[in-house]
Backbone as a ProteinNet text record, in pm:
[ID]
protein_1_A
[PRIMARY]
MLIIIAPIVGLLPGPGGVFVFAIGFALMLKNSALVRKFYARLKTKHPKKGEWVDWAMRRKSAIRRSRRKRENQGTD
[TERTIARY]
-849.9	-792.3	-639.6	-592.1	-447.3	-378.9	-444.2	-384.9	-377.1	-474.2	-473.3	-362.6	-337.7	-236.6	-95.2	-80.3	51.4	142.9	96.7	188.7	236.8	151.5	190.5	297.2	276.8	375.2	503.3	490.3	607.1	702.1	654	740.9	836.2	799.5	886.5	1005.5	1118.3	1233.8	1202.2	1250.9	1229.9	1123.5	1106.9	1012	870	829	699.6	580.7	585.8	473.1	443.3	546.9	528.9	451.4	486.7	419.7	275.2	251.6	114.8	28.4	82.7	8.8	-20.2	79.3	61.6	-45.8	-46.6	-148.1	-286.4	-297.8	-425.5	-474.9	-384.1	-421.4	-464.6	-394.2	-430.2	-569.1	-599.4	-732	-841	-813.8	-912.1	-932.1	-824.4	-833.2	-911.7	-900.9	-974.3	-1122.5	-1157.4	-1293	-1377.8	-1322.9	-1397.6	-1402.6	-1522.8	-1538.9	-1490.8	-1511.2	-1467.9	-1315.9	-1246.9	-1100.4	-1050.6	-1118.5	-1078.4	-1090.6	-1197.7	-1213.7	-1103.3	-1072.8	-965.1	-832.2	-806.9	-682.9	-674.6	-786.3	-786.6	-749.6	-804.1	-768	-621.3	-572.8	-432.8	-341	-382.3	-300.7	-291.9	-398.6	-392.8	-300.3	-293.7	-204.7	-59.9	-38.2	95.7	107.6	123.6	122.7	237.8	353.3	467.3	441.1	381.6	347.9	241.2	146.7	43.1	100.7	202	267	332.8	396.3	461.8	360	247.3	144.2	86.3	58.8	6.1	104.6	232.3	334.1	339.7	335.6	345.1	224.2	106.8	-14.9	-36.7	45.8	33.3	-107.5	-155.5	-291	-297.1	-402.3	-417.8	-429.6	-496.6	-511.2	-375.5	-287.6	-154.5	-72.2	-88.5	-15.7	-62.1	-194.9	-246.5	-195.4	-197.8	-153.6	-6.3	78.2	220.5	245.8	169	183.7	146.4	34.2	-6.6	97.1	154.2	254.5	378.3	422.3	538.1	508.5	385.9	349.5	346	291.8	285.2	423.5	515.2	651	724.8	692.1	755.6	711.6	587.3	539.3	579	617.5	656.4	792.9
-1056.1	-1181.8	-1170.4	-1057.7	-1040.2	-1033.2	-974	-963.5	-1101.6	-1186.1	-1321.8	-1405	-1381.4	-1456.6	-1407.1	-1285.8	-1226	-1311.2	-1365.7	-1448.3	-1573.6	-1629	-1748.1	-1711.3	-1600.5	-1554.2	-1510.9	-1463.4	-1421.8	-1535.4	-1658.9	-1773.3	-1799.1	-1752	-1768.1	-1674	-1707.8	-1617.6	-1483.3	-1378.6	-1244.7	-1169	-1041.7	-956.5	-957.3	-1061.6	-1064.7	-1043.3	-1098.1	-1085.5	-941.8	-860.3	-719.1	-647.5	-674.4	-608.2	-655	-783.6	-835.9	-773.4	-762.5	-700.7	-553.9	-480.9	-338.9	-316.6	-399.7	-386.6	-415.9	-519.1	-551.8	-441.2	-383.6	-274.1	-151.3	-120.5	-5.4	-22.8	-141.2	-166.5	-153.7	-205.5	-193.3	-47.5	28.6	168.2	250.5	217.1	291	254.1	131.2	82.5	62.3	74.1	42.8	162	203.4	314.7	275.5	151.3	104.6	109.7	67.8	70.6	215.1	304.7	445.8	505.8	471.4	520.9	467.4	338.1	277.9	346.6	371.6	437.2	579.3	650	786.6	784.9	688.2	676.9	640.2	551.2	511.4	629.8	712.9	829.2	931.9	947.4	1043.6	994.8	862.8	808.1	802	774.1	757.9	841.2	972.4	1056.8	1028.5	989.7	964.6	843.4	739	620.4	654.5	740	782.4	860.4	942.4	1016.9	922.3	817.3	720.9	648.3	609	539.4	633.7	758	855.6	877.4	887	907.6	787.5	668.2	547.8	532.4	574.4	561.6	682.4	784.7	908.3	965.3	976	1024.3	1174.3	1218.5	1360.1	1446	1394.6	1472.5	1494.9	1396.6	1411.1	1513.4	1513.9	1610.4	1751.8	1770.5	1903	1945.1	1851.3	1881.8	1921.9	1849.6	1882.3	2015.7	2045	2172.7	2288.4	2272.4	2375.8	2393.5	2282.1	2287.6	2364.7	2340.4	2411.8	2560.7	2593.8	2735.3	2805.6	2741	2801	2818.1	2726.1	2738.9	2853.2	2876.3	2986.4	3122.4	3134.5	3262.8	3290.6	3186.6	3206.5	3267.1
-1029.5	-1070.7	-1080	-1132.5	-1146	-1010.1	-911.9	-778.6	-714.6	-741.1	-687.3	-753.3	-880.8	-954.6	-921.3	-873.7	-851.1	-762.5	-648.7	-569.3	-642.3	-726.5	-802.8	-904.8	-974.2	-1072.3	-1000.1	-876.9	-799.2	-768.1	-770.2	-745.1	-860.8	-978.7	-1095.2	-1083.7	-1145.3	-1140.8	-1206.2	-1145.5	-1199.2	-1123.3	-1154.8	-1081.2	-1137.7	-1205.4	-1273.5	-1181.9	-1059.3	-967	-930.4	-919.4	-884.9	-994.6	-1117.6	-1229.5	-1243.7	-1223.3	-1232.5	-1123.1	-1000.9	-891.2	-921.5	-971.4	-1000.7	-1107.7	-1208.6	-1313.5	-1257	-1175.7	-1113.4	-1022.7	-943.2	-853.5	-932.7	-1039.6	-1122.1	-1183.6	-1231.6	-1288.5	-1182.5	-1062.9	-955.1	-915.4	-910.2	-870	-971.3	-1096.8	-1199.1	-1204	-1165.1	-1187.1	-1062.2	-943.1	-822.7	-726.9	-691.8	-597.8	-458.5	-419.1	-287.8	-275.2	-378.7	-377.1	-376.1	-447.2	-446.4	-307.7	-234.2	-97.5	-7.5	-22	55.4	23.9	-103.6	-146.5	-90.9	-88.1	-33.5	114.4	190.2	331.9	347.9	264.8	270.1	241.2	143.8	106.7	218.9	296.8	406.5	516.7	536.7	638.9	592.1	463.9	407.5	279.4	291.1	170	73.6	123.7	35.3	-54.5	3	-77.4	-180.9	-142.4	-235.6	-352.5	-325	-433.2	-532.4	-482.8	-571.1	-658.6	-600.1	-678.1	-782.3	-743.4	-839.4	-953.9	-920.7	-1022.5	-1116.7	-1059.7	-1142	-1233.2	-1185.5	-1266.4	-1356.4	-1340.8	-1418.9	-1408.3	-1284.8	-1260.5	-1286.3	-1353.2	-1387.2	-1262.8	-1159.5	-1036.4	-971.4	-979.2	-920.5	-998.6	-1128.8	-1211.7	-1178.7	-1164.1	-1127.7	-990	-895.5	-759.9	-757	-829.4	-829.9	-900.2	-1005.6	-1075.3	-981.5	-907.9	-812.7	-702.6	-657.6	-550.9	-598.5	-721.8	-776.6	-790.7	-838.1	-854.4	-720.1	-618.3	-484.4	-424.6	-451	-398.9	-467.3	-592.4	-664.9	-616.3	-563.7	-516.8	-372.6	-298.1	-156.9	-143
[MASK]
++++++++++++++++++++++++++++++++++++++++++++++++++++++++++++++++++++++++++++

């Protein structure tokens, strides 16, 4: 529902539509297996965008992945 409302809120002055869309997407990503599969495919095609979304959502898997990446770079 929030994603559908985002373009309408986007017509108002200010960046409100972006925040409404982001909240709606985050809720869908947490609660829908179909959206998670779509997001996983999107991340493989566009890893940099996936990193930004993971960072913005403060996903635990992203934190573990970045920690492992830093540890591996330190040993190389």
